[in-house]
N, C-alpha and C positions, 0 to 999 in steps of 0.2 A: 074218103076225104072229110063228111060231116064230125066222125071218130077222130079225125087228126085235129079238125078244129076243138073240136069239146076238149080235147087234152092240152090245145095250147091254152085256153080260156080257162082253166082249172090252174094250171101254174103259174098266169098271169095274175091269177088271184092270192096262190099259196104263196111265193116266191118271196113278195115284200114281208109276208110272218115270218118266214124263216129265216130273214135277213137279221129281223127284229128280234126274234129268239135268240140267234146264234151270236148278238150284239155284245150279249152279257159276257159271254166266256172269252168273246176275242177283242175286247176292249184294248187290250193290255198284250195284242200276243207276242210284241219281240220286246215288252220290257223285262228287267229282273223283277222290278217291285212298283209299285205306285198306289195311290191313293184319289177319291176324291171327294170333300167333304162341303157342306153350306158352312159359308163362313161365319156365320150370326149363332146359331146353335151349335155348329162344329160337328152335326151330325155326316157319319160315314154313309155315303150312297153307292161309293165301289170301292173295293180295294183288292189287291193284289199282292200278297206275300209282306202285309203292310210293317211288321215287326223286323223283318232282317237288315241286321246290321251291313251296312254297305257302303263306299265310297262315295259319296256327292258332289265333289269337286267344288264346283263357284256359287252351289247354293250355300257352302258356309256363309256367303256374303249377308245372308240374310241377318244375321244375328250379328256382325259388325254394322247394317245400317241402322239397325235399333238400337244399339249403344250410342250411335252418332246421333241419329236423333234425339234419343232422351237427353243427350248434354246440350243438344239446343232446346230444347225445350223447356229444360232445365236453368237455362240461359249460364252456362258453363262455358258455351261457344257460342258463336255469332256466324251467320253464313258467310260475312264478307273477312272472316278471320282469314288472316294467311298462314300457310304453310310453308318449311322450307323442305324441299325432298334432301334426305340422305343420301349418300353413297346406298345403304343397304334398299331404303325405297327405288332408288334408281336402278338397282343391281336385278330387280327380279325381271324373272320371266315369265314366259305364258301371256297371255293377254294384258296390253299395258295400253297407257297413253303416252310411253315414250319422255316419261319425267327424266330430267337431267338433273345431277348431284348440286343442289344449291338453286336450283328452279324453285321458284314462288307461287303458291298457287291457292286462290281460296277456295275454303272447303266448300262451298257450294261446285265451284267446278270439278273438285275431287269426287265430287258426291254425283255428278254428271259421269264420272269418270268407271266409278263404281258400278255404278244404276246399270250403264247402257253398255258399256262398253268392257262390264266385269275386269275390270283393271287391275291388276295387282300390285302394279306399284301404288295407286291411288290409296288400296285400302292398304297398304304398307304404312305409305305418309300418314295416314288418317291413325292406323294402330298406334304408332308412337308418338304422335301430336297426346292422343287421351293418355297411351299406357306410359310413357315413355321410351317402351321399349315393344318391339312386338309381342315379345312371351308373356311381359304383364297384360298386355290388351288380349289376350287368350284365354288369360285367366277369369279374365274378366267374362268373356265370351263363354267359359264353361259354366260358370257360375251364374250367369244369365239362364240358361239353359236348365239348371238345377231349380232355380226359384220359378219357373215354367212349369215344373213338376216333370221333366223329362229325363226318362232316366237309360237312355239306348242312343245318345248321343256324346261323341267325345271330340275334342278340338285341339289339335297339335299346331295349325298356323292359323292366321287368321284368312286364307285366300283360297285355301281347298286343292293345295296343289300337294299331289298324292306322297303322301307320308305314313309310315304304319300308324297301328292306333286313333285315325281320321275317320271318325265315321258317323252313320247318324240312318233314321230309319224314314219310309216315308212316311208315317203317321206324325214321327216326331216332327219332319220338317214340313208335314200339314198344319202342324198347333205353332211353329214356329214363324211361318208366313201367316198364321193367322192374328199373330202378335204384332208385327211388323204391319200390318195393313192397320191396325189401333192406331199407328200412327200416319194419319193419313196424307200428309205431304210427301207420303213415299210415291205417289202415284202421279207427282208433279216433275215427278225423276221417270221412273218405270215407265210411265205410260208415255213419253216422249219419242217418236220413232228416230229423229233424226236431230243435231244443233251442232255447236261448234265450241273449241276450248280454243285459249291464245288469239282472241277476234281481233285485239290489238296489237298485233305481232307480225312480223312475217313468216314465222310458224303457224299459220291458223291451221287448226287441227278439226275435220270432219269427224263428228261421232254419227255410227250407226247403232240403234238398237239389235242388241245380237237377238232380243225376241222378236222376231218375224209377226209373232199373235198379234202384237199391239197395233197393226199394219192393217193387216189381213182376218183378222177373227172378229164380230161384232161382239161391244162390248168390251174386249181384252184392255187389260191397262197395267198390266204388270205380269210377272214377277220380277224371275232368275234364270238364265240361263247355267249351262256348268256342262265342261268336257275336259277331260283327261284321259288318259291311256285307260287308267284303272276304275276309273268312272265311268267309262264312256260317258255317254248325251245324260245329258237329264235336263229338266225343266220343275220351274215352279211358277206354273200359270196361275192367271186367274181372271175372271170376268165377270160383271155387272148386267145383270137386263131384268128389269120388270122387278123393282125390288129385292133380286135376289143375288147375292155375289158368291160364284162358287172358286173353291181352291182346287188345282189339281197338282199332283205331285206327279211325275214317272222319273223312274230311275232306271240305269242302265241300260239304253236304248243302241243299239251298232251303229245307227245311220239316224243323222240330226233331223233329215226328211220325214224321218218314221217317227222320231220322238214329237216332233211339230204334232203330225199327223195324227198319232196317238192319244196326245193332249186336247186336241180340239176334239177328238172322238168322243175323249171322256165329259169336257163340256158339254156339248151337243146330248150327252145322254140324260146328264142332267138337266141341261132347260128343256128337253124333249117332253120329262117324266115326272118334273115335280114344280114346287110354286110357293112364293110365300103367302100368306096371308097377313100381310100388314097390319100391325093393330096400333103402333104407335113410333113414330120416326125417333132416333138418334137426336136430341136435344129438350126433345118433348117434357114439361114439367110433370111430374104424378105424384109431386108432394110438397109439403111447406118441412121446414127445419127451424126450430125455434128451442134456443139453447140458454137458460138462465145468465151465464156468465160468459155469454157473447158479444162482440164489439155491434152486432145488427140483432132486430128483433125477429125476423124471420128472415129466411133463403130460399128458392128453391131449390127442389131437386127434380135433376134429369136424368134421363137416360143417356148412358154413354155409347149405346148401339139400338138398332131398330129392337123395335119388339115384335115378333111375329112368329107364328106358327109354319115349319114347314110341311108341308102336304102334297100327295099324290094329285096330278094334274086330272080333273073332274070331281074330284071331292067335292061336296057342297060347304062352303064356308060355316063355320060354326061361332056361338058367341061366348067369348071368355071374360073373364075378370081378371083384373090386376090389382094386389095389393104391394104394399112396399114395407120389407122388412130391415131393418135399419141396425148393424152394426152397435158396439158401445161406445160412442164417439167423444175422443179425445183432442181437444181446442190445442193448436190451432188444425184448421184444416184447409185445405187449396181447390180450385173448381180444377176438378179431376183427379181430385183423389176418389177411391172408391170407398163407400160410408155404407153400404147394404143393397139388397137384391129386390128389385122388380120382378115379384112372382106372377107368372100368369098361370090362373087357375082354372079347372075343368071340371066343374062340378066339386070344388073346394079341395080338386087335385091338381098339385102342384106337376105342370107339366113343361114349365121353360123358366128359367130365372135368367134375369139380365142386369148387370151392374149399373148402381145408380152413383151421381156425384152432386155434389153442389154444385150452384149455378155459378159461386162466388167465392171468395175467397172468407175465411171466418175466424177472426183472431180472438183470443181472450179480451174480454172488456177493460179498461184502465179503472183502478180504483175509485177518481171521482168518478167516471160516468156511473159505475153500481150503487155509487153514493147515493148519486142525482136521482138514480131510479127507486132506491130505497125510500127516498124520500117521497118522491110522486105516487110510489104504491101506499105507502102510510097515509098521505094527502086522500086518495081514493078508495080507502077501505081494505086495500088488498098488503097487509102487514109481514108478510113472507120477506124473511131477510136473504140477500144473494151473497154475502160477502161469505 
């Protein structure tokens, strides 16, 4: 009996260790491909067949969402602008919000449909609104991934419905998700579990987010689910805890519940083993910019993202230096434009870089202002001419 109890005691100590060790190889046992990255540094924490080209179903729509949000931010569209559904859009199969031909809906509500219900009809309606035709919009999507430097992604449609030559990889989709998260307003859609459309009509429509993680997983607020016969069940999940945001991509799961569980396993692995040493937050001032021919004397340079160092838990925090390295700047520049990098240095070695942007717009100064400035400089002894 004593020997038996001793064996049980030994097993009780060893079994948890065995489970943790096995987790590294079994995190994505059911998936064809997947990846886990930290969103700020883009560092890969786990991967399985990350560069295998696969169908990705409605994860396709993340690029459509990027383009829509860019149009909003550039002032080309407004959230309350109205879109009329074409016969082509209303006839889309698969996931939908059941647009009828000629139905008018706001861009905000269509974005809800895309983000929460993965609606194909809403996606095509927006594609036609922006591109004129869906195919023109698909070209914009392919151009966008090329701009991001992604070489293993190609779109044939805007929705992710199965078609030949429509593919991506876990790595590319992680980079697409990271780019989408630069437009923070996406979380106002992807992080909502339930909402309504057509609220002022007899056809009030209840939306429930297809991504169950936003309700059941701590810190989850996005990002996109997908399913087709060829792609099987896919998920781009993101969650943020303690200043660290993770992005998990899971492709080719046979069962939706397994997809959800293995995505949570990936996120658990990241939060359990890593943390961010936060040095400065997004929007913090890291320098000032002064240009002779600008309409303002000085403007602040701020971070576009958090500045931090990804480290394994239990590692001691270190001291780092931050220096700003600016690009060659041509006026005008706008708040949000990338004008250089904030470099995090460890003993003069660059270990991370974060994009920086002006805090406000900066335009060329008027001729009259330059003339007055030159006169002022001459009076004060600074005779440099700015014309």
